[in-house]
DRENPA-642284 format. One record per residue: x, y, z of N, C-alpha, C in turn. Coordinates in steps of 0.001 Angstrom, whole numbers, padded with zeros to 6 digits, always signed. Last residue first. Layout:
BEGIN
XYZXYZXYZ;...
//
This chain:
BEGIN
-050123-014464-036804-050188-015963-037340-050215-014866-039100;-047652-014057-034040-048408-013733-035141-048984-014335-036435;-045811-014823-032727-046503-015223-032176-047990-014817-033111;-043140-013549-033120-043590-014936-033147-045199-015516-033403;-044235-011237-031919-043812-011135-033217-043987-012640-033365;-045754-010174-028842-044460-011074-029769-044512-010919-030809;-047454-007215-030000-047364-008108-029673-046224-009157-029955;-047079-004833-031314-048085-004411-030433-047877-005945-030034;-043593-004119-032958-045015-004889-032838-045640-004659-031492;-043601-001727-035867-042878-001935-033982-044356-003304-033648;-042450-003086-039209-043551-002641-037692-042785-002649-036445;-039655-001539-040572-040316-002978-040157-041531-001944-038694;-040457-000861-043970-040415-000331-042886-040350-001146-041424;-039424-000788-047403-039928-001283-046020-039532-000789-045068;-038885+000269-050638-039294+000540-049338-040158-000023-048237;-038066-000090-053789-038947-000653-052554-038556+000099-051595;-036679+001775-056670-036410+000304-054768-037924+000748-054659;-035312+001737-059551-036652+002014-058897-036242+001302-057877;-032604+002072-060844-033789+003240-061428-035294+002862-060111;-029150+001198-060639-030547+001671-059771-031696+002559-060426;-026892-000388-061601-028131+000234-062602-029556+000383-061815;-024303+001286-059931-025334+000309-060519-026100+000582-060915;-023274+003719-059354-021928+002569-059839-023194+001543-060797;-024710+005306-058525-023912+006281-059053-023089+004964-060116;-026121+003964-056199-027073+004203-057110-026279+004502-058452;-023528+004367-054108-024274+003064-054821-024893+002890-056148;-023700+007036-053931-022716+006461-054694-022936+004887-055280;-025821+007745-052422-025873+008218-054036-024554+007970-055030;-025241+006358-050259-027010+005487-051066-026177+006396-052486;-021660+005663-049343-023142+006557-049507-024054+005782-050805;-021946+002463-047121-021478+003148-048355-022474+004089-048626;-020747-000073-045773-021319+000716-045094-020862+002118-046222;-020680-003901-046071-019920-002179-045793-021011-000849-045899;-019723-007180-045368-020672-006608-045405-020040-004738-044969;-017922-008506-048538-018429-008421-047005-019411-006963-046471;-017196-008196-051249-016682-009286-050362-016809-009189-048648;-017351-005960-052899-016545-005599-051783-016219-007035-050582;-019008-007241-054799-017928-006472-055473-017189-006388-054381;-021478-008005-052908-020913-008630-053589-019610-008705-054343;-022272-006621-049651-021615-006288-051157-020755-007599-051759;-025109-006169-047318-023470-007359-047847-023336-007338-049549;-024903-002643-046390-025602-003929-047229-024280-005173-047347;-026453-000131-046138-025139-000734-045596-026253-001923-045999;-026208+003463-047301-026650+001920-047483-025932+001115-046747;-027352+006901-046487-026453+005550-046209-027157+004163-046716;-027595+010309-046253-028125+008619-046279-027018+007528-047226;-025763+012345-044145-025985+011572-045128-026672+010714-045510;-025884+013567-041452-027571+013217-042345-027007+013126-043511;-023418+013353-040927-023603+014846-041116-025037+014524-041418;-022944+011257-039711-023247+011818-038831-023594+013199-039513;-025569+008822-042067-023621+009616-041640-024111+010451-040725;-027505+006617-041521-027444+007806-041607-025737+008435-041326;-029175+003560-043204-028313+004028-042154-028179+005778-042841;-031289+001159-044425-030923+002239-045002-029933+002769-043269;-029952-001848-045891-030542-001171-044812-030272+000296-045343;-030820-003637-049141-030118-003540-047971-030756-002710-047556;-030363-006142-052333-031117-005576-051268-030398-004765-050061;-031067-006492-055484-029767-006186-054372-030959-006218-053251;-032366-007127-057925-031331-007779-058172-030846-007511-056726;-035698-007946-058073-035091-006994-057712-033247-007701-057841;-037440-009905-060562-037936-008986-059660-036919-008161-059449;-036405-011276-063518-035943-010997-062164-036688-009911-061900;-037688-011816-066109-037855-012752-065335-037528-012672-064183;-034811-009747-067398-035818-010512-068099-036592-011720-066913;-033630-006875-065604-033683-008382-066412-035114-009007-066342;-033836-004826-064466-034465-004182-065298-034198-005987-066364;-034648-004620-060501-034137-005261-061967-034266-005236-063013;-035001-003089-057835-035618-004074-058940-034853-003658-059985;-033444-003234-054836-033618-002649-055798-034150-003374-056930;-035068-002553-051354-034622-003467-052427-034733-002581-053999;-034290-001617-047755-034698-001139-049628-033804-002064-050399;-035232-000865-045292-035446-002317-046067-035302-001056-047353;-034766+001273-042084-035664+000750-043322-035037-000108-044277;-032374+001438-040579-033206+000486-040561-034362+000051-041412;-032944+004849-039933-032222+003775-040228-032975+002272-039853;-036227+006174-041904-035524+005931-040989-034043+004746-040581;-037253+008638-044413-036417+007419-043946-036008+007640-042639;-037370+011148-044633-039227+010385-044828-038277+009278-044367;-035340+012023-046158-035967+013106-044638-036873+011821-043993;-035074+011803-048876-034199+011160-047062-034848+010915-045890;-036499+012234-050741-037217+012412-049622-036458+011030-048319;-035049+012196-052747-035237+013702-052663-035755+013608-050876;-034141+009593-053100-033070+010673-052452-033805+011956-052060;-036809+008152-054393-036051+008152-052600-035266+009384-052223;-036681+010030-056371-037857+010489-055449-037600+009622-054104;-034646+008659-057551-034560+010189-057314-035324+010728-055894;-035076+006060-058321-034367+006630-057807-034025+007891-057154;-039061+006047-057406-037935+006060-058414-036727+006580-057714;-040964+003441-056222-040395+004723-056251-039495+004610-056980;-042946+000097-056415-041510+001101-056789-041412+002800-056699;-044229-002779-056552-044835-001182-056917-043639-000601-056224;-045381-005252-058467-044365-004765-057968-044651-003140-057830;-047138-008270-058880-047182-006865-058697-046007-006260-057617;-045981-011020-060246-045979-010119-058733-046270-008963-059137;-046297-014847-061367-046662-013669-061839-046802-012177-060700;-044384-017364-061850-044630-015960-060700-044850-014676-062103;-043156-020722-063435-043658-018849-063838-044173-018120-062374;-041317-022634-061584-042059-021907-062556-042159-020394-062624;-039404-023637-060443-040705-022827-059480-041548-022505-060240;-037160-023739-061632-037962-024834-060963-039179-024482-060499;-036120-021307-062791-037282-022315-063157-037825-023269-062542;-035884-018462-061347-035988-019585-060635-036812-020694-061578;-036765-016720-063026-035070-016755-062523-035287-018102-061609;-038895-015657-063546-038718-017261-064128-037398-017415-064320;-042041-013616-063212-040682-014086-062527-040080-015290-063221;-043514-011161-064870-043299-012698-064597-041926-013304-064373;-044745-008215-063361-043726-008615-064048-043683-010563-063931;-046580-005032-063059-046837-006371-063205-045115-007100-064166;-045876-001914-061398-045981-002719-062683-046179-003897-062236;-046415+001217-059771-046972-000379-059941-046752-000990-061524;-044609+004438-058414-045427+002691-060149-045373+001928-059320;-044792+006857-056828-044784+005385-057407-045160+004910-058168;-044043+010401-056107-044657+009609-056880-044386+008264-057132;-044383+009176-052272-044942+009210-053778-044321+010515-054567;-044238+006644-050279-043485+008372-050893-043846+008272-052017;-044623+004890-047444-045439+005867-048384-044773+006938-048888;-043379+001868-047072-043168+003835-046627-043958+004033-047995;-045354-000809-045833-044727-000164-046718-044488+000956-046347;-044214-002933-042977-045003-002287-043523-044577-001228-044713;-043968-005976-041561-042804-005178-042178-044780-004070-042388;-044589-007839-040501-043366-007934-040006-042932-006285-040816;-047159-008986-041151-047206-007995-039894-045935-007700-039841;-047886-010594-042882-048137-011583-041528-047423-010225-040657;-047992-008535-045371-049279-009305-044617-049030-010401-043456;-045272-008027-045612-046041-007260-044799-047349-007979-044667;-044051-010654-046132-043666-009750-044854-044606-008871-043974;-045063-010784-048152-045276-012077-047386-045072-011242-046007;-044150-008888-050020-045516-008920-049796-045864-009740-048625;-041498-009244-050213-042098-008196-049364-043350-008410-049002;-040827-011989-050869-040604-011389-049725-041243-010150-049231;-041625-011544-053461-042247-012214-052428-042460-012620-051013;-040043-009631-054556-041321-009065-054721-042120-009647-053569;-037564-011594-054178-037544-010116-052983-039460-010095-053262;-038190-015122-054455-037893-013660-054980-038268-012710-053815;-038095-016812-051995-036816-016675-053517-036741-015602-054267;-039316-017976-049303-039108-016283-050437-037838-016595-051373;-039553-020923-049216-038943-020188-049085-038874-019396-050027;-041405-023236-049725-041881-022649-049393-040985-020541-048549;-039712-025043-051115-041039-024298-051919-041322-023635-051302;-038548-025580-049318-037724-024693-050451-038837-024157-051226;-039486-025083-045560-039256-025804-046838-039020-025048-048087;-040213-024684-043253-038868-024616-043393-039076-025441-044308;-042862-022182-042711-042601-023646-043017-041277-024086-043194;-043395-019295-042050-042698-020505-041228-042365-021626-041225;-045159-018442-044012-046122-019131-042922-044492-019890-041720;-042961-018392-046372-044147-018348-046283-044317-019396-044639;-039436-017882-044389-040514-019200-045195-041830-018515-045062;-038103-016253-043372-037718-016493-044695-038427-017540-045448;-039829-015030-041343-039643-014108-042326-039027-014920-043480;-039960-017329-039629-041368-016923-040149-041117-015458-041291;-037603-018127-039161-038643-018576-040148-039602-018118-040661;-036802-015510-037443-036444-015636-038632-037232-016473-039675;-038183-015707-035312-038915-014777-035638-038091-014999-037505;-037451-018386-034442-038791-018401-034726-039232-017274-035935;-034878-017251-034257-035072-018215-034295-036512-018472-035011;-036005-014991-031685-035155-015044-033225-035427-015760-033924;-036688-016989-029765-037937-016123-029957-037227-015606-031160;-034204-018373-029491-035337-019219-029148-036115-018305-030275;-032486-015811-028233-032532-016372-029190-033490-017411-029809;-034619-013214-027083-033826-013987-027035-033391-014916-028445;-036098-011265-028466-035464-010690-027285-034996-011764-026857;-036421-009558-031491-036923-010984-030548-035676-010559-029651;-035982-007423-033888-037276-008221-033428-037672-009077-032296;-033458-007901-034400-034218-006815-033605-035522-006646-033124;-033318-010728-035279-032592-010363-033799-033167-008758-033749;-035016-009888-037564-034787-010937-037298-034272-010591-035684;-033149-007995-038818-034325-007894-038713-034945-008832-037187;-030642-009242-039249-030777-007679-038417-031704-008070-038166;-031465-011198-040905-030837-011865-039497-030885-010491-038901;-032420-010333-043427-033109-011168-042351-032754-010972-040586;-030324-008779-044219-031271-007803-044038-032134-008846-043275;-028487-011439-044791-028122-010123-043786-029237-008859-043387;-030258-012802-046276-030036-012706-045399-028905-012139-044094;-029612-010414-048727-030776-010938-048320-030994-011875-046698;-027137-010681-049590-027597-009115-049522-029042-009246-048624;-025092-013255-047798-025669-012716-048721-026310-011221-048220;-022969-013578-044616-024374-012930-045303-024192-012572-046877;-021148-014827-042173-021187-014615-043687-022559-014965-044138;-021326-015841-039560-020161-015495-039869-020048-014866-041916;-023855-016202-037980-023249-015129-038284-021831-014712-038169;-026528-018647-039141-025182-018366-038978-024962-017215-038968;-029008-021131-039296-028566-019623-038517-026771-019437-038919;-030746-022817-041392-029498-022207-041181-029543-020969-040340;-032619-025291-041602-033009-024220-041201-031900-023984-040663;-032722-026945-044751-032651-027253-043549-032451-025563-043351;-034547-029006-047178-034183-027968-046779-033941-027817-045524;-034161-031578-049279-034601-031248-047523-033694-029719-047723;-033345-031750-052420-032604-032497-051141-033569-031835-050189;-034151-030935-055244-033772-032775-054758-033409-033021-053354;-034933-028716-054748-035802-029066-055133-036005-031108-054883;-032733-027975-052058-032755-027725-053360-034013-028309-053523;-030695-026327-049228-032021-026972-049918-032287-026863-051428;-029256-023782-047648-029547-025181-048146-030781-025714-047896;-027663-020724-047967-029323-021157-047598-029129-022341-048225;-025486-019170-048811-025273-019521-047738-026801-020372-047311;-025125-017407-051560-026171-019492-051393-025596-019948-050209;-022302-016153-050724-023990-016682-051749-024258-017786-051574;-021296-013849-048761-020936-015168-049169-022336-015685-049731;-019382-011759-047053-019827-012034-048007-019672-013274-048209;-018005-011358-043673-017509-012034-044836-019063-011651-045715;-018348-008217-041714-018321-009772-041739-018338-010289-043352;-018077-005447-042181-017239-006398-042184-017373-007828-042408;-020874-004958-040022-019814-004169-040582-018803-004792-041043;-022638-005994-037671-022418-006693-038370-021202-006550-039598;-022472-003092-035775-021883-004644-035356-021724-005254-036315;-025097-002330-038110-023288-001391-038074-022837-002707-037151;-027127-003897-037086-026552-003959-038183-025163-003276-038379;-028072-002877-034773-026973-004606-034940-026782-004495-036259;-028641-000254-034459-027612-000879-034005-026629-002279-034113;-030680-000494-036108-029682+000343-036873-028276-000203-035572;-032532-002296-034999-031587-002562-036228-030297-001696-036658;-032880-000203-032914-032338-001634-032478-031682-002600-033852;-034166+001518-033786-033169+001962-033198-032140+000394-033185;-036413+000154-035280-035800+001088-036139-033954+001202-035646;-037840-000703-032666-037066-001393-033898-035866-001078-034591;-037010+001357-029649-037370+001112-031020-036661-000091-032156;-035126+001498-027238-036777+000947-027720-037451+000697-028639;-032774-000804-026396-033117+000355-027080-034674+000368-027185;-032034-002873-024566-032568-001898-024000-033535-000846-025122;-031448-004804-026564-032288-004663-026002-033193-003984-025453;-028648-004539-027959-029844-003916-028238-031185-003861-027355;-027247-006245-026594-027377-005528-026277-028145-004115-026731;-029341-009344-026820-029001-008632-025400-028587-007492-025561;-028137-009681-029794-030020-009212-029381-030004-008571-027799;-025891-009369-029680-026324-008324-030579-027308-007989-029907;-024952-011882-028337-024922-011095-027578-025843-009833-028238;-026603-013703-030450-027284-013604-029007-026310-012989-028261;-024926-012965-032774-026196-013162-032923-026953-012677-031403;-022615-014414-031855-022712-012950-032107-024210-012454-032146;-023400-017073-031490-023153-016466-030207-023010-015303-030757;-026055-019141-032904-024819-018152-033125-024753-016829-031988;-026929-022601-031569-027088-020930-032153-025512-020337-032406;-027080-024315-035337-026755-024408-033918-026685-022559-033763;-027187-024379-037465-028376-024055-037152-028031-024265-035276;-025215-024987-039944-025356-023485-038748-026850-023496-038136;-025236-026641-041458-026434-026159-041716-026203-024394-040063;-022173-026967-043467-022798-027120-041851-024196-026373-042104;-021481-028515-046846-021304-026802-045972-022304-027321-044344;-020849-029755-048409-020157-030233-047546-020510-028706-045987;-020334-027187-050691-020700-028796-050783-019777-028579-049144;-019682-024906-051600-020331-024761-051136-021247-026118-050781;-017037-024208-052663-018003-024427-053646-019697-024605-053014;-015933-023952-049983-016312-022371-050612-016875-022686-051702;-015763-026703-048811-016841-025625-048611-017200-024474-049145;-013616-027467-050719-014910-027989-050997-016187-026942-050076;-010918-026754-050272-011765-025747-051031-013918-026273-050787;-009877-028640-048807-010347-027384-048298-010764-026975-048927;-010000-031055-050773-011198-031068-049700-011328-029408-049070;-007976-030026-052532-009329-030063-052903-010220-030265-051920;-006114-030092-050846-006151-028545-050925-007541-028647-051516;-005395-033172-050444-006192-032164-049597-006380-031192-049874;-005340-033422-053080-006196-033767-053013-006684-033296-051360;-002727-032595-053127-003773-031761-053786-005300-032378-053813;-001814-033945-051385-001500-032629-051422-002729-031683-052055;-001706-036450-053131-002449-036546-051372-002260-035078-051447;-001576-036066-055988-001178-036008-055324-002102-035638-053650;-003231-036865-059855-003806-036184-058217-003119-036825-057077;-002674-038421-061442-001562-037181-061749-002338-036479-059852;-003057-041038-063161-003419-040423-062761-002579-039788-061804;-002627-041245-066998-002220-041649-065491-002637-040623-064581;-004659-041700-069216-003912-040905-068481-003661-041472-067046;-004176-044155-072160-005126-044040-070798-003977-043220-070202;-004550-043557-075357-003386-044614-074039-004040-044088-072785;
//
């Protein structure tokens, strides 16, 4: 016996409203983001990139967490996404870094492409899907530099988390959680921290930005999936409740020339 359709007009409307939360019919948000534009202007007088990152990242506290904010797949075109209303852990770091390096929105979008994609090419295959590749490419293009803290470890890992990309072999250089905490004095606000993963086929499981409290305590600013928003928390507390063993630390490079012009 065939079942009778039971979906009412009200349920259809509810379904339609819920679709964006599932990642369907999302706008690309490639239009200018007013909040980002304002923060670029406000942070502009600060002389160092680290100071601008600290200012901008603090102003974005409380913004919603949302996974899968980027648009594109092996079977659909990649779209360049700029948005200031929701971040995942990677896009939060990318937006803060690009905004701190830019003088206006036009430069911001150019820099963000350079940070997010290999050679700035907006294609799914060129997106930095793995944080290890994100680090390697943004060191190579002069956007960031590694922070030298010893003792460090270097190991090889085969990445398979994004199966559609095939296997990727990467070299990961990291320091222990204890080494980071013991050398907090060597860190600066705006330094970028990636937390390595113990899972097979995955390089890192989370990333965020270094900050400091009024009493000098080491803090982490990050788009938190658990807390569903951008938050600031003590690094020691984050490390205590998450499987942190090793971290990779990068520092934004002070540009000697406009970052958008580098190759």
